[in-house]
TORZADREN-907719 format. One record per residue (C-alpha): x, y, z. Coordinates in steps of 0.02 Angstrom, whole numbers, padded with zeros to 5 digits, always signed. Last residue first. Example, Ala and Ser with C-alpha at 12.3 -4.5 7.8 and 13.67 -1.06 7.14 Angstrom:
2
+00684-00053+00357 +00615-00225+00390 
END
This chain:
321
+08998+07997+06281 +08873+07853+06295 +08933+07814+06471 +08882+07987+06530 +08708+07964+06458 +08684+07793+06536 +08740+07857+06706 +08621+08006+06705 +08718+08168+06684 +08801+08252+06833 +08792+08440+06811 +08946+08530+06878 +08917+08672+07001 +09007+08607+07156 +09162+08561+07056 +09186+08746+07018 +09215+08796+07199 +09227+08985+07210 +09325+09110+07313 +09237+09275+07348 +09217+09453+07283 +09266+09432+07099 +09392+09546+07013 +09496+09548+07171 +09650+09494+07071 +09666+09342+07184 +09482+09305+07154 +09504+09318+06966 +09651+09198+06969 +09559+09072+07079 +09411+09069+06961 +09524+09041+06811 +09617+08901+06901 +09450+08821+06943 +09409+08818+06758 +09569+08723+06723 +09531+08601+06864 +09355+08571+06796 +09429+08538+06624 +09551+08413+06696 +09418+08327+06802 +09317+08299+06642 +09161+08395+06592 +09035+08312+06478 +09079+08339+06296 +08987+08445+06168 +09070+08470+05999 +09151+08600+05891 +09302+08713+05922 +09310+08870+05814 +09461+08923+05713 +09394+08860+05546 +09227+08948+05570 +09311+09115+05609 +09416+09114+05452 +09264+09059+05353 +09164+09206+05420 +09295+09332+05370 +09310+09258+05195 +09121+09247+05174 +09090+09431+05205 +09002+09481+05366 +08820+09520+05404 +08828+09394+05545 +08669+09305+05495 +08717+09318+05310 +08886+09234+05347 +08815+09094+05454 +08736+08981+05324 +08862+09003+05185 +09003+08987+05311 +08932+08827+05384 +08925+08755+05209 +09107+08803+05181 +09159+08728+05349 +09078+08559+05310 +09163+08417+05405 +09190+08513+05566 +09014+08585+05553 +08931+08414+05532 +09018+08349+05686 +08969+08503+05784 +08787+08492+05728 +08780+08313+05791 +08864+08358+05956 +08743+08503+05984 +08597+08384+05950 +08660+08255+06075 +08690+08389+06207 +08513+08457+06186 +08435+08284+06194 +08525+08245+06358 +08473+08415+06428 +08291+08374+06385 +08308+08203+06466 +08385+08278+06623 +08238+08397+06649 +08210+08429+06835 +08394+08439+06884 +08444+08539+06731 +08301+08662+06752 +08328+08692+06938 +08516+08716+06916 +08500+08842+06776 +08590+08779+06624 +08763+08797+06551 +08854+08748+06392 +09035+08800+06403 +09151+08862+06266 +09333+08824+06298 +09466+08955+06267 +09612+08841+06310 +09725+08976+06376 +09915+09007+06382 +09998+08905+06245 +09893+08972+06101 +09772+09102+06165 +09814+09240+06042 +09949+09372+06058 +09990+09535+05970 +09880+09499+05821 +09895+09648+05703 +09738+09736+05642 +09725+09742+05453 +09564+09842+05478 +09450+09734+05371 +09542+09567+05380 +09609+09567+05558 +09465+09669+05628 +09336+09552+05549 +09431+09399+05609 +09428+09462+05788 +09246+09514+05782 +09204+09336+05724 +09288+09284+05834 +09350+09347+06002 +09420+09511+06068 +09556+09597+06168 +09580+09770+06093 +09739+09873+06104 +09796+10054+06114 +09630+10139+06149 +09561+10305+06084 +09629+10265+05912 +09470+10298+05811 +09463+10117+05753 +09492+10041+05926 +09357+10149+06006 +09235+10097+05870 +09285+09915+05891 +09256+09926+06078 +09084+10001+06051 +09033+09854+05941 +09115+09725+06055 +09046+09781+06225 +09154+09906+06321 +09268+09898+06474 +09426+10002+06468 +09574+09929+06562 +09728+10034+06595 +09883+09925+06605 +10012+09885+06740 +09872+09838+06862 +09856+09666+06781 +10038+09640+06821 +10171+09614+06688 +10299+09476+06665 +10249+09437+06486 +10168+09273+06536 +10072+09362+06673 +10010+09492+06549 +09955+09356+06428 +09868+09262+06568 +09765+09411+06627 +09722+09463+06449 +09667+09288+06402 +09562+09284+06561 +09464+09437+06508 +09450+09366+06333 +09314+09245+06388 +09201+09388+06442 +09192+09464+06616 +09220+09641+06556 +09210+09660+06367 +09381+09723+06316 +09482+09883+06286 +09665+09902+06329 +09736+10074+06368 +09926+10074+06386 +10036+10093+06541 +10126+09931+06505 +10062+09863+06339 +10239+09852+06269 +10267+09691+06367 +10129+09611+06261 +10241+09633+06110 +10261+09746+05958 +10169+09905+06008 +10220+10040+05884 +10048+10024+05806 +10030+10044+05618 +09913+09894+05594 +09812+09936+05750 +09834+09817+05898 +09744+09654+05934 +09745+09539+06086 +09669+09375+06030 +09526+09252+06032 +09485+09107+05914 +09665+09044+05907 +09646+08954+06074 +09494+08851+06019 +09488+08709+06145 +09355+08572+06128 +09176+08620+06174 +09103+08599+06348 +08956+08518+06435 +08826+08545+06573 +08902+08674+06690 +08769+08714+06819 +08694+08880+06868 +08608+08963+07016 +08686+09134+06987 +08756+09206+07148 +08863+09347+07081 +09019+09241+07101 +08935+09107+06996 +08900+09235+06860 +09079+09301+06862 +09147+09124+06844 +09016+09079+06713 +09069+09230+06609 +09255+09178+06605 +09264+09019+06504 +09162+09065+06350 +08974+09060+06338 +08831+08943+06294 +08650+08945+06349 +08511+08859+06445 +08358+08903+06550 +08326+09084+06499 +08237+09234+06579 +08276+09173+06754 +08371+09322+06824 +08536+09226+06826 +08510+09150+06654 +08482+09322+06579 +08635+09385+06672 +08722+09235+06595 +08680+09297+06421 +08737+09473+06460 +08905+09410+06522 +08922+09295+06369 +08895+09427+06237 +08770+09520+06126 +08623+09407+06176 +08495+09319+06063 +08341+09233+06135 +08272+09068+06070 +08112+08981+06129 +08095+08793+06111 +07933+08695+06142 +07932+08533+06243 +07803+08394+06232 +07936+08257+06229 +07903+08221+06044 +07915+08409+06015 +08090+08397+06089 +08154+08299+05939 +08077+08413+05809 +08130+08572+05897 +08308+08510+05912 +08317+08471+05727 +08273+08649+05675 +08430+08670+05571 +08441+08859+05595 +08434+08849+05784 +08569+08716+05788 +08680+08822+05676 +08659+08973+05790 +08690+08858+05939 +08858+08808+05867 +08930+08983+05871 +08900+09164+05819 +08759+09285+05850 +08749+09234+06031 +08628+09111+06109 +08507+09098+06255 +08389+08949+06255 +08218+08945+06337 +08146+08769+06347 +07957+08781+06359 +07860+08642+06444 +07861+08722+06615 +07793+08883+06539 +07648+08789+06460 +07615+08702+06626 +07609+08868+06718 +07493+08942+06586 +07381+08788+06590 +07375+08792+06780 +07327+08975+06778 +07188+08939+06654 +07126+08790+06755 +07127+08894+06913 +07034+09036+06828 +06903+08915+06762 +06882+08839+06936 +06864+09012+07014 +06733+09060+06885 +06637+08898+06914 +06644+08927+07102 +06576+09102+07080 +06437+09042+06968 +06391+08912+07099 +06389+09043+07235 +06281+09159+07129 +06158+09018+07096 +06153+08971+07281 +06124+09153+07330 +05975+09159+07212 
END
């Protein structure tokens, strides 16, 4: 009797081990992508080409939407996603917070796709006029660096203004009711404010910031799955090339997802940068400058080395770029 019980117990343990192994394997074969409501990854998700290619590698794709880059990278930091895309600044804050991330690729500059806005009837006519004013923005987002650089360019200090940190929807509400003097924001929120509220563009990124978008992955995932990352970059490039050539088609596809009229969406689409390039020394140096600026302003607690968190693609993949 004891032998039968022992055998049953061993069978149960074996079944449990197999089940646990299957769950672990299933998780290992799932690529979890974080995306925002706007951008190339939205188009990639809609096309479904990535899923088809990765299915051949035995990999499923799971998509999770985030309201902004800082929130997306928090998801990456806590391990709820493996890959995502954000603007220039969120990776700096994430790295400073200890996120185990790697820069995988970047999109070409899009300096007109972010701006400092003021209400249409505002007496503020230049960035210099922001001294002592309330400026709302999403802390740690790409526009945070635009604000820093615009103030420097105008001869102001970061401490010369009052910063108010709110996510885009709340920031727009504050901007509309007049409880802040200016709003630093990116597309498509920027285009919506310009066309719906007749907001005036005080300064965009032209001449002071590149406004790159960066594709990032957790370090463990990128190192263990170079072929998956390679496929991802190839698919992002393909969608980017199609998007550049077909802005009207992109607009038709994205406009319903954003819940925005076609004219607003088209404005945003035309200002966006498209593509996926592996990082060059020049891009790394520009990102290092951002990190150094935030450390000097005491917005991050320690100096960072950007070159230490750059993914190195397999030689054949890098050569193909």
